C-alpha positions as CSV (number, residue, x, y, z in Angstrom):
1,X,98.2,113.9,115.0
2,X,101.5,115.8,115.9
3,X,103.3,112.5,116.6
4,X,102.1,111.1,113.3
5,X,103.3,114.1,111.2
6,X,105.1,113.2,108.0
7,X,104.8,109.5,108.7
8,X,102.4,108.2,106.1
9,X,102.9,107.2,102.5
10,X,99.2,107.2,101.6
11,X,95.9,108.3,102.9
12,X,92.6,107.1,101.5
13,X,90.0,109.8,102.3
14,X,86.5,108.4,102.1
15,X,84.7,111.4,103.7
16,X,81.7,112.4,101.5
17,X,81.4,115.9,103.1
18,X,83.3,119.2,103.4
19,X,86.1,118.7,105.9
20,X,89.6,120.2,106.7
21,X,92.3,118.7,104.4
22,X,95.4,120.3,105.8
23,X,95.7,118.1,108.9
24,X,95.8,115.0,106.6
25,X,98.3,116.6,104.2
26,X,100.6,117.2,107.2
27,X,100.5,113.5,108.0
28,X,102.1,112.6,104.6
29,X,105.8,111.9,104.1
30,X,107.7,113.6,101.3
31,X,106.2,112.3,98.1
32,X,103.1,111.1,99.9
33,X,99.7,110.8,98.3
34,X,96.2,111.7,99.5
35,X,93.5,110.0,97.5
36,X,89.9,111.1,97.6
37,X,87.1,108.7,97.0
38,X,84.3,110.5,98.9
39,X,82.5,113.2,96.9
40,X,82.2,116.4,98.9
41,X,79.2,118.6,98.3
42,X,81.3,121.8,98.2
43,X,84.9,122.6,97.3
44,X,87.6,121.5,99.8
45,X,90.2,124.1,100.8
46,X,93.8,123.5,101.7
47,X,97.2,125.2,101.9
48,X,99.3,124.5,98.8
49,X,102.7,125.3,100.5
50,X,102.8,121.9,102.3
51,X,101.9,120.2,99.0
52,X,104.7,121.9,97.1
53,X,107.4,121.7,99.6
54,X,106.7,118.1,100.4
55,X,106.2,117.0,96.8
56,X,102.9,115.6,97.9
57,X,100.0,114.6,95.6
58,X,96.3,114.9,95.8
59,X,94.3,112.6,93.6
60,X,90.9,111.1,93.4
61,X,88.8,108.3,92.0
62,X,85.1,108.1,91.7
63,X,85.1,104.3,91.4
64,X,87.8,101.6,91.0
65,X,87.7,98.5,88.9
66,X,87.3,95.1,90.4
67,X,91.1,94.6,89.8
68,X,91.9,97.9,91.6
69,X,89.6,97.0,94.5
70,X,91.2,93.6,94.9
71,X,94.7,95.3,94.8
72,X,93.7,97.6,97.7
73,X,92.2,94.7,99.7
74,X,95.4,92.6,99.2
75,X,97.5,95.6,100.2
76,X,95.4,96.0,103.4
77,X,95.7,92.3,104.2
78,X,99.5,92.3,103.6
79,X,99.9,95.3,105.9
80,X,97.4,94.0,108.5
81,X,95.4,97.2,108.2
82,X,91.8,97.6,109.3
83,X,89.1,100.3,109.3
84,X,87.4,102.0,112.2
85,X,83.7,101.4,111.7
86,X,80.4,101.6,113.6
87,X,78.1,98.6,112.8
88,X,74.4,99.5,112.8
89,X,71.3,97.4,112.3
90,X,68.4,98.2,110.0
91,X,66.3,99.6,112.9
92,X,68.9,102.2,113.5
93,X,69.2,103.4,109.8
94,X,67.0,106.5,110.2
95,X,69.0,107.6,113.3
96,X,72.3,106.9,111.3
97,X,71.1,109.3,108.6
98,X,70.2,111.9,111.2
99,X,73.7,111.6,112.6
100,X,75.2,112.0,109.2
101,X,73.2,115.2,108.6
102,X,74.4,116.5,112.0
103,X,78.0,115.5,111.2
104,X,77.9,113.4,114.4
105,X,79.8,110.4,113.0
106,X,83.3,109.5,114.0
107,X,83.6,106.3,112.0
108,X,82.1,104.9,108.8
109,X,78.7,103.2,109.2
110,X,78.4,99.6,108.2
111,X,74.9,98.3,107.9
112,X,74.5,94.8,109.4
113,X,71.6,93.5,107.2
114,X,72.2,89.8,108.1
115,X,72.0,90.6,111.8
116,X,68.9,92.8,111.5
117,X,65.4,91.8,112.2
118,X,63.8,92.4,108.8
119,X,60.3,91.2,109.7
């Protein structure tokens, strides 16, 4: 994290739980933007000094339009970006929820319905 300090223009925060925000704010360049799309169950806390001195912006969106979603997908493709995910099958779904409740998840879960035995 220290090596990446002040190196990012944008961060898309998808975490739907209370989590520390300051480490992510420190990753933003001057004028950088941190956008929240995950809804935390309680207020998030952060130091305003780094925001003000760095002219950084916090913003959020509950949902984007089809056009906005396509714009983000095009941006990711253009920059060759990818997500860190953990693919799980249907028979693991209860365990995945247990792990979410324990905050034992490092990456976003992606449910592989097509690869699951649904019989």
